[in-house]
C-alpha positions as CSV (number, residue, x, y, z in Angstrom):
1,M,9.8,-32.4,-99.5
2,T,12.9,-31.4,-97.4
3,A,12.9,-33.3,-94.1
4,G,14.8,-30.4,-92.5
5,V,15.4,-30.6,-88.8
6,W,12.4,-32.8,-88.2
7,T,13.4,-36.5,-88.0
8,G,10.1,-38.1,-87.0
9,T,9.0,-38.6,-90.6
10,V,6.7,-41.2,-92.1
11,S,6.8,-42.8,-95.5
12,P,4.7,-41.1,-98.2
13,L,2.3,-43.9,-98.7
14,R,1.4,-44.0,-95.0
15,G,0.2,-40.4,-95.2
16,P,-2.8,-41.1,-97.6
17,A,-3.5,-44.4,-95.9
18,A,-3.7,-42.8,-92.5
19,G,-5.9,-40.1,-93.9
20,L,-8.3,-42.7,-95.4
21,L,-8.6,-44.5,-92.1
22,A,-9.1,-41.2,-90.2
23,Q,-11.8,-40.1,-92.6
24,F,-13.8,-43.3,-92.1
25,A,-13.3,-42.8,-88.3
26,V,-14.8,-39.3,-88.6
27,L,-17.7,-40.6,-90.7
28,G,-18.3,-43.3,-88.1
29,G,-18.2,-40.7,-85.3
30,L,-20.7,-38.5,-87.1
31,T,-23.0,-41.4,-87.6
32,A,-22.9,-42.2,-83.9
33,A,-23.3,-38.6,-82.8
34,V,-25.8,-37.1,-85.3
35,G,-27.1,-40.0,-87.4
36,L,-25.2,-39.4,-90.6
37,G,-27.3,-40.9,-93.4
38,T,-26.5,-42.9,-96.5
39,T,-26.1,-39.8,-98.7
40,G,-23.5,-38.4,-96.3
41,W,-21.6,-41.7,-96.2
42,I,-21.5,-41.9,-100.0
43,A,-20.2,-38.3,-100.3
44,G,-17.7,-38.8,-97.5
45,T,-16.5,-42.1,-99.0
46,V,-16.1,-40.6,-102.5
47,Y,-14.2,-37.6,-101.0
48,A,-11.9,-39.9,-99.0
49,L,-11.0,-42.1,-102.0
50,A,-10.5,-39.2,-104.3
51,L,-8.3,-37.4,-101.7
52,G,-6.2,-40.5,-101.1
53,T,-5.7,-41.1,-104.8
54,L,-4.9,-37.6,-105.7
55,L,-2.6,-37.1,-102.8
56,A,-0.6,-40.3,-103.5
57,R,-0.3,-39.3,-107.2
58,A,0.9,-35.8,-106.3
59,M,3.5,-37.1,-103.9
60,H,4.8,-39.5,-106.5
61,R,5.1,-36.8,-109.0
62,A,6.9,-34.5,-106.5
63,G,9.3,-37.3,-105.6
64,L,8.3,-37.1,-101.9
65,R,10.3,-39.3,-99.7
66,V,8.6,-38.4,-96.4
67,F,5.2,-37.0,-95.6
68,G,6.3,-34.5,-93.0
69,P,4.6,-32.9,-90.0
70,A,3.1,-29.9,-91.8
71,N,1.5,-32.1,-94.4
72,A,0.1,-34.2,-91.5
73,V,-1.6,-31.1,-90.1
74,T,-3.0,-30.3,-93.6
75,L,-4.2,-33.8,-93.9
76,A,-6.0,-33.5,-90.5
77,R,-7.7,-30.4,-91.9
78,A,-8.7,-32.3,-95.1
79,T,-10.2,-35.0,-92.9
80,L,-12.3,-32.5,-91.0
81,I,-13.4,-31.1,-94.4
82,G,-14.5,-34.6,-95.4
83,G,-16.8,-34.5,-92.4
84,V,-18.1,-31.2,-93.5
85,T,-18.7,-32.5,-97.0
86,A,-20.7,-35.5,-95.7
87,L,-22.8,-33.2,-93.6
88,V,-23.5,-30.8,-96.5
89,A,-24.5,-33.8,-98.7
90,D,-26.9,-34.9,-96.0
91,F,-28.1,-31.3,-95.5
92,Q,-31.8,-32.1,-94.8
93,R,-30.8,-33.4,-91.4
94,T,-27.5,-31.7,-90.9
95,P,-26.9,-30.4,-87.4
96,V,-25.6,-26.9,-88.2
97,A,-23.7,-26.6,-84.9
98,V,-21.6,-29.7,-85.8
99,L,-20.9,-28.5,-89.3
100,V,-19.8,-25.1,-88.0
101,V,-17.5,-26.6,-85.4
102,L,-15.8,-28.9,-87.9
103,A,-15.4,-26.0,-90.4
104,S,-14.1,-23.6,-87.7
105,V,-11.5,-26.0,-86.5
106,A,-10.3,-26.6,-90.1
107,L,-10.0,-22.8,-90.6
108,V,-8.0,-22.4,-87.4
109,L,-5.6,-25.2,-88.4
110,D,-5.0,-23.4,-91.6
111,G,-2.6,-21.2,-89.8
112,V,-0.9,-24.1,-88.0
113,D,0.5,-26.1,-90.9
114,G,2.5,-23.1,-92.1
115,I,3.9,-22.5,-88.7
116,V,4.8,-26.2,-88.3
117,A,6.5,-26.2,-91.8
118,R,8.7,-23.2,-90.9
119,R,9.7,-24.5,-87.5
120,T,10.5,-28.0,-88.7
121,G,12.2,-26.9,-92.0
122,S,9.7,-29.0,-94.0
123,S,8.3,-26.3,-96.3
124,S,7.9,-27.3,-99.9
125,P,6.0,-26.4,-103.1
126,F,4.0,-29.6,-102.6
127,G,3.0,-28.6,-99.1
128,A,1.9,-25.1,-100.3
129,R,-0.2,-26.6,-103.1
130,F,-1.7,-29.2,-100.8
131,D,-2.7,-26.5,-98.3
132,G,-4.2,-24.3,-101.1
133,E,-6.3,-27.1,-102.5
134,V,-7.7,-28.0,-99.1
135,D,-8.6,-24.3,-98.5
136,A,-10.3,-24.1,-101.9
137,F,-12.4,-27.2,-101.4
138,L,-13.5,-26.1,-97.9
139,I,-14.7,-22.8,-99.5
140,L,-16.5,-24.7,-102.2
141,V,-18.4,-27.0,-99.8
142,L,-19.3,-24.1,-97.5
143,S,-20.6,-22.1,-100.4
144,V,-22.8,-25.0,-101.5
145,F,-24.3,-25.1,-98.0
146,V,-24.9,-21.4,-97.7
147,S,-26.4,-21.3,-101.2
148,F,-29.3,-23.5,-99.9
149,H,-30.3,-20.5,-97.7
150,L,-29.2,-17.4,-99.6
151,G,-29.4,-18.5,-103.3
152,W,-27.4,-20.0,-106.1
153,W,-25.2,-16.9,-106.5
154,V,-23.2,-17.8,-103.4
155,L,-21.8,-20.7,-105.4
156,A,-19.7,-18.2,-107.3
157,I,-17.4,-17.9,-104.2
158,G,-16.5,-21.5,-104.3
159,A,-16.4,-21.8,-108.0
160,F,-14.2,-18.8,-108.7
161,R,-10.9,-20.4,-108.0
162,Y,-11.8,-23.5,-110.1
163,A,-13.0,-21.4,-113.0
164,F,-9.7,-19.5,-112.9
165,V,-7.7,-22.8,-113.0
166,A,-9.9,-24.1,-115.8
167,A,-9.3,-20.9,-117.8
168,G,-5.6,-21.5,-117.4
169,W,-5.9,-24.7,-119.4
170,H,-6.8,-22.6,-122.4
171,F,-5.0,-19.3,-121.7
172,A,-1.4,-20.2,-120.8
173,W,-0.6,-16.7,-119.5
174,L,-3.1,-17.3,-116.6
175,R,-0.6,-20.0,-115.3
176,N,2.3,-17.5,-114.9
177,D,3.6,-16.7,-111.4
178,L,1.9,-14.0,-109.4
179,P,3.7,-11.6,-107.0
180,V,3.2,-12.4,-103.3
181,R,0.4,-10.2,-101.9
182,Y,-0.9,-10.5,-98.4
183,S,-4.2,-8.9,-99.5
184,R,-4.8,-12.0,-101.6
185,K,-4.3,-14.2,-98.6
186,T,-6.5,-12.0,-96.5
187,V,-9.3,-12.0,-99.0
188,A,-9.1,-15.8,-99.2
189,A,-9.2,-16.2,-95.4
190,V,-12.2,-13.8,-95.2
191,Q,-14.2,-16.1,-97.5
192,G,-14.1,-19.0,-95.0
193,V,-14.9,-16.9,-92.0
194,V,-17.8,-15.2,-93.7
195,L,-19.3,-18.5,-95.0
196,V,-19.0,-20.1,-91.6
197,A,-20.8,-17.1,-90.0
198,A,-23.5,-17.3,-92.6
199,A,-23.8,-21.1,-92.3
200,S,-24.2,-20.8,-88.5
201,G,-27.6,-19.1,-88.8
202,V,-26.8,-16.6,-86.0
203,L,-27.1,-13.7,-88.4
204,P,-30.5,-12.4,-89.8
205,G,-31.0,-13.4,-93.4
206,V,-30.4,-9.9,-94.8
207,A,-27.3,-9.3,-92.7
208,A,-25.9,-12.7,-93.8
209,G,-26.7,-11.9,-97.5
210,V,-24.9,-8.5,-97.3
211,L,-21.9,-10.1,-95.6
212,V,-21.5,-12.8,-98.1
213,A,-22.1,-10.4,-101.0
214,G,-19.3,-8.2,-99.6
215,A,-17.0,-11.3,-99.4
216,L,-17.8,-12.1,-103.0
217,A,-17.1,-8.5,-104.1
218,A,-13.7,-8.7,-102.4
219,L,-13.0,-12.0,-104.2
220,V,-13.9,-10.5,-107.6
221,W,-11.6,-7.6,-106.9
222,S,-8.7,-9.9,-105.8
223,F,-9.0,-12.2,-108.8
224,G,-9.6,-9.3,-111.2
225,R,-6.4,-7.6,-110.0
226,D,-4.4,-10.8,-110.5
227,I,-5.9,-11.4,-113.9
228,A,-5.2,-7.9,-115.0
229,Y,-1.6,-8.2,-113.8
230,L,-1.1,-11.5,-115.6
231,H,-2.5,-10.1,-118.8
232,R,-0.5,-6.9,-118.5
233,T,2.8,-8.8,-118.0
234,Y,2.1,-11.5,-120.6
235,G,4.9,-11.5,-123.1
236,A,6.7,-8.7,-121.3
237,V,9.8,-10.8,-120.3
238,P,12.6,-9.8,-122.7
239,A,14.5,-12.4,-124.7
240,A,17.9,-13.5,-123.4
241,G,20.4,-10.7,-123.8
242,G,17.7,-8.1,-124.4
243,T,16.8,-5.1,-122.4
244,A,13.9,-4.7,-120.0
């Protein structure tokens, strides 16, 4: 990552370590506040260890020298999502209001890390990937919780992105670059907002179902358009010296 104009950097290893400590602090806070049970602690601990391990490995591969302020914001979001994960795992006694608050703050902070990255000159491919993975996991966890109330089909929202990545292991053309589209970002943002609204329980069951189904339809359209683009442009790049 480029340190840019921001000089208050921390070493790469301190980032995951701080995240691990913060995650256990969140789990302890949830235990004191709402009585988080053993299942929640197990899920939260597994999440924290997996996040720390994957983050450290990714930073090593990226040759990251400093963690950076934008990544610190993303890590804070990831820590909140660890709390959401623990609450969903302990769903039989999950206080919905607490889950909704944690998820909502994580969604709001989604717009903060990008602003911080631009203002501090610390944008990087690693930071963008980290941000995207955190977003995807929040959607997955929320879809699991909402599926308890609306049905298994809601899981498609959380699984879509992971299925796309898995398909890319077999079909190399699915790993090609996509053009920047704000509609894709909008559809992704809508998933989180809709799932939080459905999880809150403030909407009647039918209304929540229609809203979530609409979000899923938008997601299918967005992924479908990207897959069609990748398939259409596969092999279309001319050889060196050739003509377009």
